[in-house]
MOPAC internal coordinates of N, CA, C and O (Angstrom, degrees):
PM7 1SCF
backbone

  N    0.0000 0     0.00 0     0.00 0    0    0    0
  C    1.4421 1     0.00 0     0.00 0    1    0    0
  C    1.5190 1   109.50 1     0.00 0    2    1    0
  O    1.2310 1   122.11 1   -38.53 1    3    2    1
  N    1.3175 1   113.57 1   141.47 1    3    2    1
  C    1.4615 1   119.41 1   178.76 1    5    3    2
  C    1.5425 1   110.15 1  -150.39 1    6    5    3
  O    1.2310 1   120.81 1   -14.15 1    7    6    5
  N    1.2975 1   116.06 1   165.85 1    7    6    5
  C    1.4243 1   120.79 1   179.01 1    9    7    6
  C    1.5410 1   109.23 1   -62.67 1   10    9    7
  O    1.2310 1   120.63 1   -48.78 1   11   10    9
  N    1.3320 1   116.39 1   131.22 1   11   10    9
  C    1.4508 1   120.71 1   179.90 1   13   11   10
  C    1.5507 1   111.90 1   106.37 1   14   13   11
  O    1.2310 1   119.29 1   167.07 1   15   14   13
  N    1.3131 1   118.95 1   -12.93 1   15   14   13
  C    1.4613 1   121.63 1   177.32 1   17   15   14
  C    1.5160 1   109.12 1   -64.66 1   18   17   15
  O    1.2310 1   120.80 1   -31.51 1   19   18   17
  N    1.3659 1   116.07 1   148.49 1   19   18   17
  C    1.4542 1   120.77 1  -176.97 1   21   19   18
  C    1.4987 1   112.46 1  -133.77 1   22   21   19
  O    1.2310 1   121.14 1   -30.83 1   23   22   21
  N    1.3207 1   115.43 1   149.17 1   23   22   21
  C    1.4666 1   123.76 1   169.11 1   25   23   22
  C    1.4991 1   106.38 1  -119.00 1   26   25   23
  O    1.2310 1   120.01 1   -43.41 1   27   26   25
  N    1.3251 1   117.59 1   136.59 1   27   26   25
  C    1.4851 1   122.44 1  -177.90 1   29   27   26
  C    1.5233 1   110.25 1  -112.40 1   30   29   27
  O    1.2310 1   120.58 1   -69.02 1   31   30   29
  N    1.3000 1   116.49 1   110.98 1   31   30   29
  C    1.4636 1   122.42 1   175.22 1   33   31   30
  C    1.5203 1   107.46 1  -108.80 1   34   33   31
  O    1.2310 1   119.90 1   -85.95 1   35   34   33
  N    1.3214 1   117.80 1    94.05 1   35   34   33
  C    1.4629 1   123.78 1  -176.42 1   37   35   34
  C    1.5201 1   113.71 1    37.82 1   38   37   35
  O    1.2310 1   119.20 1    92.07 1   39   38   37
  N    1.3343 1   119.13 1   -87.93 1   39   38   37
  C    1.4668 1   120.15 1  -176.97 1   41   39   38
  C    1.5134 1   113.50 1   -98.81 1   42   41   39
  O    1.2310 1   120.31 1   172.36 1   43   42   41
  N    1.3364 1   117.02 1    -7.64 1   43   42   41
  C    1.4722 1   120.38 1  -178.68 1   45   43   42
  C    1.5013 1   111.48 1  -110.06 1   46   45   43
  O    1.2310 1   120.46 1   -39.87 1   47   46   45
  N    1.2954 1   116.72 1   140.13 1   47   46   45
  C    1.4454 1   122.56 1   176.33 1   49   47   46
  C    1.5297 1   108.65 1  -121.17 1   50   49   47
  O    1.2310 1   120.61 1   -53.13 1   51   50   49
  N    1.3060 1   116.43 1   126.87 1   51   50   49
  C    1.4892 1   120.48 1   176.20 1   53   51   50
  C    1.5131 1   105.59 1  -101.57 1   54   53   51
  O    1.2310 1   119.66 1   -49.71 1   55   54   53
  N    1.3031 1   118.26 1   130.29 1   55   54   53
  C    1.4754 1   122.15 1   179.93 1   57   55   54
  C    1.5421 1   109.65 1  -130.16 1   58   57   55
  O    1.2310 1   121.42 1   -49.81 1   59   58   57
  N    1.3168 1   114.88 1   130.19 1   59   58   57
  C    1.4519 1   119.67 1   178.46 1   61   59   58
  C    1.5199 1   109.67 1   -73.54 1   62   61   59
  O    1.2310 1   121.26 1   -52.97 1   63   62   61
  N    1.3388 1   115.19 1   127.03 1   63   62   61
  C    1.4682 1   120.76 1  -177.26 1   65   63   62
  C    1.5245 1   113.29 1  -104.77 1   66   65   63
  O    1.2310 1   120.52 1   150.87 1   67   66   65
  N    1.3280 1   116.61 1   -29.13 1   67   66   65
  C    1.4744 1   119.10 1  -179.66 1   69   67   66
  C    1.5202 1   110.18 1  -158.06 1   70   69   67
  O    1.2310 1   122.34 1   -21.19 1   71   70   69
  N    1.3584 1   113.13 1   158.81 1   71   70   69
  C    1.4673 1   120.55 1   176.92 1   73   71   70
  C    1.4977 1   108.00 1  -138.84 1   74   73   71
  O    1.2310 1   120.62 1   -43.51 1   75   74   73
  N    1.3035 1   116.43 1   136.49 1   75   74   73
  C    1.4604 1   120.39 1   177.52 1   77   75   74
  C    1.5181 1   109.86 1  -144.87 1   78   77   75
  O    1.2310 1   121.74 1   -23.88 1   79   78   77
  N    1.2982 1   114.28 1   156.12 1   79   78   77
  C    1.4745 1   120.48 1   178.87 1   81   79   78
  C    1.5179 1   108.46 1   -93.24 1   82   81   79
  O    1.2310 1   120.76 1   -48.24 1   83   82   81
  N    1.3510 1   116.16 1   131.76 1   83   82   81
  C    1.4576 1   120.94 1   179.75 1   85   83   82
  C    1.5334 1   109.13 1   -78.80 1   86   85   83
  O    1.2310 1   120.96 1    -8.22 1   87   86   85
  N    1.3129 1   115.77 1   171.78 1   87   86   85
  C    1.4805 1   119.67 1   179.15 1   89   87   86
  C    1.5161 1   111.32 1   -67.07 1   90   89   87
  O    1.2310 1   120.17 1   164.86 1   91   90   89
  N    1.3209 1   117.27 1   -15.14 1   91   90   89
  C    1.4796 1   121.58 1   179.05 1   93   91   90
  C    1.4979 1   112.38 1   -92.14 1   94   93   91
  O    1.2310 1   120.04 1   178.72 1   95   94   93
  N    1.3351 1   117.54 1    -1.28 1   95   94   93
  C    1.4485 1   122.23 1   177.41 1   97   95   94
  C    1.4945 1   115.49 1    91.25 1   98   97   95
  O    1.2310 1   120.01 1  -175.77 1   99   98   97
  N    1.3186 1   117.59 1     4.23 1   99   98   97
  C    1.4662 1   122.39 1   179.29 1  101   99   98
  C    1.5125 1   109.62 1   -95.61 1  102  101   99
  O    1.2310 1   120.19 1   -36.14 1  103  102  101
  N    1.3317 1   117.24 1   143.86 1  103  102  101
  C    1.4631 1   120.11 1   177.49 1  105  103  102
  C    1.5023 1   111.48 1   -84.03 1  106  105  103
  O    1.2310 1   121.53 1   -44.32 1  107  106  105
  N    1.3202 1   114.67 1   135.68 1  107  106  105
  C    1.4358 1   122.44 1  -179.33 1  109  107  106
  C    1.5447 1   107.03 1  -118.98 1  110  109  107
  O    1.2310 1   120.97 1   -47.88 1  111  110  109
  N    1.3234 1   115.76 1   132.12 1  111  110  109
  C    1.4564 1   121.51 1  -178.57 1  113  111  110
  C    1.5261 1   109.66 1  -111.19 1  114  113  111
  O    1.2310 1   121.13 1   -33.55 1  115  114  113
  N    1.3305 1   115.43 1   146.45 1  115  114  113
  C    1.4619 1   121.44 1   174.27 1  117  115  114
  C    1.5349 1   107.39 1  -114.87 1  118  117  115
  O    1.2310 1   121.15 1   -40.66 1  119  118  117
  N    1.3210 1   115.41 1   139.34 1  119  118  117
  C    1.4551 1   118.89 1   177.74 1  121  119  118
  C    1.5313 1   109.69 1  -133.00 1  122  121  119
  O    1.2310 1   121.70 1   -24.38 1  123  122  121
  N    1.3148 1   114.35 1   155.62 1  123  122  121
  C    1.4809 1   119.62 1   174.42 1  125  123  122
  C    1.5324 1   107.38 1  -118.42 1  126  125  123
  O    1.2310 1   122.28 1   -20.16 1  127  126  125
  N    1.3278 1   113.24 1   159.84 1  127  126  125
  C    1.4705 1   118.91 1  -178.50 1  129  127  126
  C    1.5252 1   108.98 1  -112.85 1  130  129  127
  O    1.2310 1   122.01 1   -49.23 1  131  130  129
  N    1.3283 1   113.75 1   130.77 1  131  130  129
  C    1.4556 1   121.34 1   176.79 1  133  131  130
  C    1.5184 1   107.08 1  -120.24 1  134  133  131
  O    1.2310 1   120.40 1   -38.33 1  135  134  133
  N    1.3330 1   116.84 1   141.67 1  135  134  133
  C    1.4474 1   121.26 1  -175.69 1  137  135  134
  C    1.5307 1   111.04 1  -116.64 1  138  137  135
  O    1.2310 1   121.51 1   -42.63 1  139  138  137
  N    1.3397 1   114.71 1   137.37 1  139  138  137
  C    1.4590 1   120.01 1   175.73 1  141  139  138
  C    1.5328 1   107.44 1   -81.58 1  142  141  139
  O    1.2310 1   120.53 1   -58.59 1  143  142  141
  N    1.3266 1   116.59 1   121.41 1  143  142  141
  C    1.4421 1   121.45 1  -175.21 1  145  143  142
  C    1.4884 1   109.27 1  -143.60 1  146  145  143
  O    1.2310 1   119.75 1   -60.06 1  147  146  145
  N    1.3260 1   118.09 1   119.94 1  147  146  145
  C    1.4598 1   123.73 1  -175.91 1  149  147  146
  C    1.5310 1   112.15 1    50.78 1  150  149  147
  O    1.2310 1   120.92 1  -130.65 1  151  150  149
  N    1.3290 1   115.84 1    49.35 1  151  150  149
  C    1.4557 1   125.02 1   176.93 1  153  151  150
  C    1.5312 1   114.08 1    64.54 1  154  153  151
  O    1.2310 1   120.11 1  -165.05 1  155  154  153
  N    1.3316 1   117.39 1    14.95 1  155  154  153
  C    1.4699 1   120.98 1   176.61 1  157  155  154
  C    1.5193 1   108.16 1  -124.95 1  158  157  155
  O    1.2310 1   120.56 1   -21.33 1  159  158  157
  N    1.3074 1   116.54 1   158.67 1  159  158  157
  C    1.4467 1   121.05 1   174.57 1  161  159  158
  C    1.5188 1   108.58 1  -100.04 1  162  161  159
  O    1.2310 1   121.62 1   -57.76 1  163  162  161
  N    1.3492 1   114.50 1   122.24 1  163  162  161
  C    1.4495 1   120.63 1  -179.01 1  165  163  162
  C    1.5156 1   110.04 1  -122.94 1  166  165  163
  O    1.2310 1   120.66 1   -38.90 1  167  166  165
  N    1.3259 1   116.35 1   141.10 1  167  166  165
  C    1.4462 1   119.28 1   172.25 1  169  167  166
  C    1.5012 1   109.26 1   -66.26 1  170  169  167
  O    1.2310 1   120.80 1   -27.26 1  171  170  169
  N    1.3128 1   116.07 1   152.74 1  171  170  169
  C    1.4465 1   119.19 1   175.60 1  173  171  170
  C    1.5380 1   109.25 1   -67.03 1  174  173  171
  O    1.2310 1   120.02 1    -4.46 1  175  174  173
  N    1.2761 1   117.58 1   175.54 1  175  174  173
  C    1.4677 1   121.85 1  -171.22 1  177  175  174
  C    1.5304 1   111.83 1   -52.86 1  178  177  175
  O    1.2310 1   120.16 1   136.00 1  179  178  177
  N    1.2868 1   117.31 1   -44.00 1  179  178  177
  C    1.4608 1   120.20 1   178.89 1  181  179  178
  C    1.5266 1   107.18 1   -99.27 1  182  181  179
  O    1.2310 1   120.48 1   -94.61 1  183  182  181
  N    1.3409 1   116.68 1    85.39 1  183  182  181
  C    1.4383 1   120.98 1  -169.52 1  185  183  182
  C    1.5465 1   114.21 1   -68.25 1  186  185  183
  O    1.2310 1   120.44 1   159.38 1  187  186  185
  N    1.3333 1   116.76 1   -20.62 1  187  186  185
  C    1.4360 1   118.15 1   178.53 1  189  187  186
  C    1.5250 1   111.64 1   -90.71 1  190  189  187
  O    1.2310 1   119.40 1  -177.16 1  191  190  189
  N    1.3007 1   118.74 1     2.84 1  191  190  189
  C    1.4585 1   124.32 1  -177.42 1  193  191  190
  C    1.5322 1   110.24 1   -77.45 1  194  193  191
  O    1.2310 1   120.10 1   -51.73 1  195  194  193
  N    1.3082 1   117.41 1   128.27 1  195  194  193
  C    1.4434 1   122.03 1   174.86 1  197  195  194
  C    1.5216 1   108.89 1  -123.26 1  198  197  195
  O    1.2310 1   121.08 1   -21.02 1  199  198  197
  N    1.3106 1   115.54 1   158.98 1  199  198  197
  C    1.4608 1   122.56 1  -177.57 1  201  199  198
  C    1.5176 1   109.57 1  -125.80 1  202  201  199
  O    1.2310 1   120.66 1   -28.10 1  203  202  201
  N    1.3150 1   116.35 1   151.90 1  203  202  201
  C    1.4616 1   121.41 1  -179.69 1  205  203  202
  C    1.5243 1   110.76 1   -90.69 1  206  205  203
  O    1.2310 1   120.79 1   -38.08 1  207  206  205
  N    1.2912 1   116.10 1   141.92 1  207  206  205
  C    1.4795 1   123.17 1   176.03 1  209  207  206
  C    1.5043 1   109.19 1  -148.42 1  210  209  207
  O    1.2310 1   121.14 1   -33.24 1  211  210  209
  N    1.3252 1   115.42 1   146.76 1  211  210  209
  C    1.4252 1   122.34 1   178.19 1  213  211  210
  C    1.5256 1   111.05 1   -96.76 1  214  213  211
  O    1.2310 1   119.74 1   -23.13 1  215  214  213
  N    1.2756 1   118.11 1   156.87 1  215  214  213
  C    1.4533 1   124.66 1  -175.73 1  217  215  214
  C    1.5613 1   110.93 1   -57.14 1  218  217  215
  O    1.2310 1   121.00 1   137.61 1  219  218  217
  N    1.3371 1   115.70 1   -42.39 1  219  218  217
  C    1.4775 1   119.67 1  -177.95 1  221  219  218
  C    1.5356 1   112.16 1   -60.30 1  222  221  219
  O    1.2310 1   120.97 1   137.95 1  223  222  221
  N    1.3148 1   115.75 1   -42.05 1  223  222  221
  C    1.4613 1   120.91 1  -179.54 1  225  223  222
  C    1.5278 1   110.02 1   -67.60 1  226  225  223
  O    1.2310 1   119.82 1   135.93 1  227  226  225
  N    1.3401 1   117.95 1   -44.07 1  227  226  225
  C    1.4492 1   122.48 1   179.53 1  229  227  226
  C    1.5349 1   111.37 1   -59.66 1  230  229  227
  O    1.2310 1   120.89 1   133.25 1  231  230  229
  N    1.3195 1   115.91 1   -46.75 1  231  230  229
  C    1.4578 1   120.75 1  -178.76 1  233  231  230
  C    1.5338 1   111.24 1   -66.79 1  234  233  231
  O    1.2310 1   120.74 1   142.66 1  235  234  233
  N    1.3356 1   116.19 1   -37.34 1  235  234  233
  C    1.4791 1   121.07 1   176.58 1  237  235  234
  C    1.5387 1   109.41 1   -60.65 1  238  237  235
  O    1.2310 1   119.62 1   131.46 1  239  238  237
  N    1.3373 1   118.33 1   -48.54 1  239  238  237
  C    1.4399 1   121.86 1  -178.21 1  241  239  238
  C    1.5557 1   110.82 1   -65.11 1  242  241  239
  O    1.2310 1   120.87 1   143.11 1  243  242  241
  N    1.3179 1   115.93 1   -36.89 1  243  242  241
  C    1.4668 1   120.48 1   179.00 1  245  243  242
  C    1.5430 1   108.99 1   -64.50 1  246  245  243
  O    1.2310 1   120.54 1   138.11 1  247  246  245
  N    1.3199 1   116.57 1   -41.89 1  247  246  245
  C    1.4768 1   121.15 1   179.12 1  249  247  246
  C    1.5256 1   111.12 1   -64.04 1  250  249  247
  O    1.2310 1   121.00 1   135.74 1  251  250  249
  N    1.3256 1   115.69 1   -44.26 1  251  250  249
  C    1.4786 1   120.02 1  -179.58 1  253  251  250
  C    1.5246 1   112.32 1   -65.10 1  254  253  251
  O    1.2310 1   120.22 1   144.24 1  255  254  253
  N    1.3448 1   117.18 1   -35.76 1  255  254  253
  C    1.4592 1   120.30 1   176.94 1  257  255  254
  C    1.5221 1   112.70 1   -68.04 1  258  257  255
  O    1.2310 1   120.42 1   146.88 1  259  258  257
  N    1.3198 1   116.80 1   -33.12 1  259  258  257
  C    1.4630 1   119.50 1   174.88 1  261  259  258
  C    1.5232 1   112.07 1   -67.50 1  262  261  259
  O    1.2310 1   120.54 1   142.19 1  263  262  261
  N    1.3615 1   116.58 1   -37.81 1  263  262  261
  C    1.4329 1   121.56 1   178.79 1  265  263  262
  C    1.5305 1   112.46 1   -71.01 1  266  265  263
  O    1.2310 1   121.25 1   139.58 1  267  266  265
  N    1.3493 1   115.21 1   -40.42 1  267  266  265
  C    1.4435 1   121.74 1  -176.55 1  269  267  266
  C    1.5255 1   110.10 1  -141.49 1  270  269  267
  O    1.2310 1   119.27 1   -76.11 1  271  270  269
  N    1.3166 1   119.00 1   103.89 1  271  270  269
  C    1.4799 1   121.97 1  -178.36 1  273  271  270
  C    1.5490 1   113.31 1   -60.57 1  274  273  271
  O    1.2310 1   119.99 1   160.45 1  275  274  273
  N    1.3315 1   117.62 1   -19.55 1  275  274  273
  C    1.4776 1   120.23 1   179.31 1  277  275  274
  C    1.5056 1   112.34 1   -90.39 1  278  277  275
  O    1.2310 1   119.37 1  -173.77 1  279  278  277
  N    1.3184 1   118.80 1     6.23 1  279  278  277
  C    1.4417 1   122.12 1  -177.30 1  281  279  278
  C    1.5367 1   109.19 1   -65.49 1  282  281  279
  O    1.2310 1   121.70 1   -39.47 1  283  282  281
  N    1.3441 1   114.35 1   140.53 1  283  282  281
  C    1.4788 1   119.29 1   179.02 1  285  283  282
  C    1.5184 1   108.46 1  -118.89 1  286  285  283
  O    1.2310 1   120.12 1   -35.34 1  287  286  285
  N    1.2954 1   117.37 1   144.66 1  287  286  285
  C    1.4553 1   120.85 1  -175.25 1  289  287  286
  C    1.5319 1   113.43 1   -62.11 1  290  289  287
  O    1.2310 1   119.08 1   159.39 1  291  290  289
  N    1.2934 1   119.36 1   -20.61 1  291  290  289
  C    1.4537 1   122.56 1   178.93 1  293  291  290
  C    1.5456 1   112.07 1   -81.79 1  294  293  291
  O    1.2310 1   119.58 1   178.43 1  295  294  293
  N    1.3333 1   118.40 1    -1.57 1  295  294  293
  C    1.4513 1   120.64 1  -179.76 1  297  295  294
  C    1.5267 1   111.82 1   -81.02 1  298  297  295
  O    1.2310 1   119.78 1   175.96 1  299  298  297
  N    1.3265 1   118.03 1    -4.04 1  299  298  297
  C    1.4573 1   121.16 1   176.47 1  301  299  298
  C    1.5276 1   109.24 1  -140.00 1  302  301  299
  O    1.2310 1   122.18 1   -22.29 1  303  302  301
  N    1.3235 1   113.43 1   157.71 1  303  302  301
  C    1.4556 1   120.38 1   178.20 1  305  303  302
  C    1.5344 1   108.53 1   -78.22 1  306  305  303
  O    1.2310 1   120.38 1    -9.64 1  307  306  305
  N    1.3258 1   116.87 1   170.36 1  307  306  305
  C    1.4780 1   120.41 1   177.39 1  309  307  306
  C    1.5095 1   111.92 1   -66.48 1  310  309  307
  O    1.2310 1   120.56 1   163.03 1  311  310  309
  N    1.3372 1   116.53 1   -16.97 1  311  310  309
  C    1.4624 1   121.13 1   177.63 1  313  311  310
  C    1.5427 1   109.62 1   -85.90 1  314  313  311
  O    1.2310 1   119.60 1  -174.87 1  315  314  313
  N    1.3204 1   118.36 1     5.13 1  315  314  313
  C    1.4656 1   126.00 1   179.12 1  317  315  314
  C    1.5331 1   113.66 1    70.84 1  318  317  315
  O    1.2310 1   119.74 1  -161.73 1  319  318  317
  N    1.3163 1   118.10 1    18.27 1  319  318  317
  C    1.4448 1   122.53 1   174.05 1  321  319  318
  C    1.5107 1   108.35 1   -95.22 1  322  321  319
  O    1.2310 1   120.64 1   -32.45 1  323  322  321
  N    1.3557 1   116.39 1   147.55 1  323  322  321
  C    1.4374 1   121.13 1   179.51 1  325  323  322
  C    1.5404 1   110.44 1   -64.66 1  326  325  323
  O    1.2310 1   120.75 1   -28.88 1  327  326  325
  N    1.3240 1   116.17 1   151.12 1  327  326  325
  C    1.4767 1   121.16 1   174.97 1  329  327  326
  C    1.5003 1   108.63 1   -78.87 1  330  329  327
  O    1.2310 1   120.10 1   180.00 1  331  330  329

């Protein structure tokens, strides 16, 4: 994983904007959400807003999208278990 990686959920694109190491030695990634709207990519209302995600969750979502392109991030819990 590196800054600039993307996940594509139909109309939503998640893009990693930064990575930093926590005081516990674990890497923490920040991502922003961009939405496809009228054939253009627009930032969501709060364009400077970023969210935290861990590597395990990102890789899990990436794997699920390869298996099923219609997969949506809300189909599983943050613990990567199905709803």
